[in-house]
C-alpha positions as CSV (number, residue, x, y, z in Angstrom):
1,X,95.0,125.5,109.3
2,X,97.5,127.1,106.9
3,X,100.8,128.6,108.0
4,X,101.5,132.1,106.7
5,X,105.0,133.6,106.6
6,X,105.8,137.3,107.2
7,X,109.1,139.1,106.8
8,X,110.0,141.9,109.2
9,X,112.4,144.5,107.9
10,X,114.2,144.7,111.3
11,X,114.0,141.1,112.5
12,X,113.6,137.9,110.5
13,X,110.9,135.8,109.0
14,X,108.1,134.6,111.4
15,X,105.2,132.3,110.9
16,X,101.5,132.8,111.8
17,X,98.8,130.1,111.9
18,X,95.4,131.5,110.8
19,X,92.3,130.3,109.1
20,X,92.5,130.1,105.3
21,X,91.9,133.5,103.7
22,X,92.0,135.3,107.1
23,X,95.7,136.4,106.8
24,X,96.2,140.1,106.1
25,X,98.9,141.4,103.8
26,X,100.6,143.2,106.6
27,X,100.9,142.0,110.2
28,X,102.8,143.3,113.3
29,X,106.0,141.6,114.1
30,X,105.8,139.7,117.4
31,X,109.3,140.7,118.4
32,X,109.5,144.4,117.6
33,X,106.0,145.3,116.6
34,X,106.9,146.8,113.2
35,X,104.7,146.1,110.2
36,X,105.8,143.0,108.3
37,X,104.7,142.1,104.8
38,X,103.4,138.7,104.0
39,X,105.6,136.3,102.0
40,X,104.3,134.0,99.3
41,X,106.0,130.7,99.5
42,X,105.5,127.2,98.1
43,X,103.0,125.1,100.1
44,X,104.4,122.3,102.3
45,X,103.5,119.2,100.4
46,X,106.3,116.9,101.8
47,X,103.8,114.8,103.7
48,X,101.9,113.6,100.7
49,X,104.5,110.9,100.0
50,X,104.1,109.2,103.3
51,X,102.5,105.7,103.7
52,X,99.5,107.2,105.4
53,X,98.7,109.5,102.5
54,X,99.4,106.6,100.0
55,X,96.9,104.5,101.9
56,X,94.3,107.3,101.8
57,X,94.8,107.8,98.1
58,X,94.5,104.1,97.4
59,X,91.3,103.9,99.4
60,X,89.8,106.9,97.4
61,X,90.9,105.3,94.1
62,X,89.4,102.0,94.9
63,X,86.0,103.5,95.3
64,X,85.9,104.4,91.6
65,X,88.6,102.1,90.2
66,X,88.4,98.8,92.0
67,X,91.3,96.4,91.5
68,X,90.5,93.4,89.3
69,X,91.6,90.0,90.3
70,X,93.5,88.5,87.4
71,X,94.6,85.2,88.9
72,X,93.4,82.4,91.1
73,X,92.6,83.1,94.7
74,X,95.2,81.9,97.1
75,X,94.4,78.3,98.0
76,X,94.0,77.1,101.5
77,X,96.4,74.3,100.8
78,X,97.6,72.2,103.7
79,X,96.2,73.1,107.1
80,X,98.6,75.2,109.2
81,X,100.3,73.5,112.0
82,X,101.1,75.2,115.2
83,X,104.8,75.8,115.8
84,X,106.3,73.4,118.3
85,X,107.9,74.9,121.4
86,X,110.5,73.1,123.3
87,X,110.0,75.3,126.4
88,X,108.8,73.0,129.2
89,X,106.8,75.8,130.7
90,X,104.6,76.0,127.6
91,X,103.4,72.4,128.3
92,X,101.5,73.7,131.3
93,X,99.5,76.2,129.3
94,X,95.9,75.3,128.3
95,X,95.5,73.9,124.8
96,X,92.9,75.2,122.4
């Protein structure tokens, strides 16, 4: 839900959360009760650069613009070996 800002002539700026399009041009100040006019400010878009939004954008883009593989697939190569542990307690653990 969007956040709307109002400016009271006696107090200061206050914010109200309402459904989109349901904010009146004038609202009562919660502190003094005087009518306060709605302020028009820039939207809060600071969150769009976060990793979560970048992942969402990449997911939406991949639906219509899939990435093309331009090189060979990573080879399996040598089988991975399990790292060796020198802790004697690890010898008592069951082996896969």
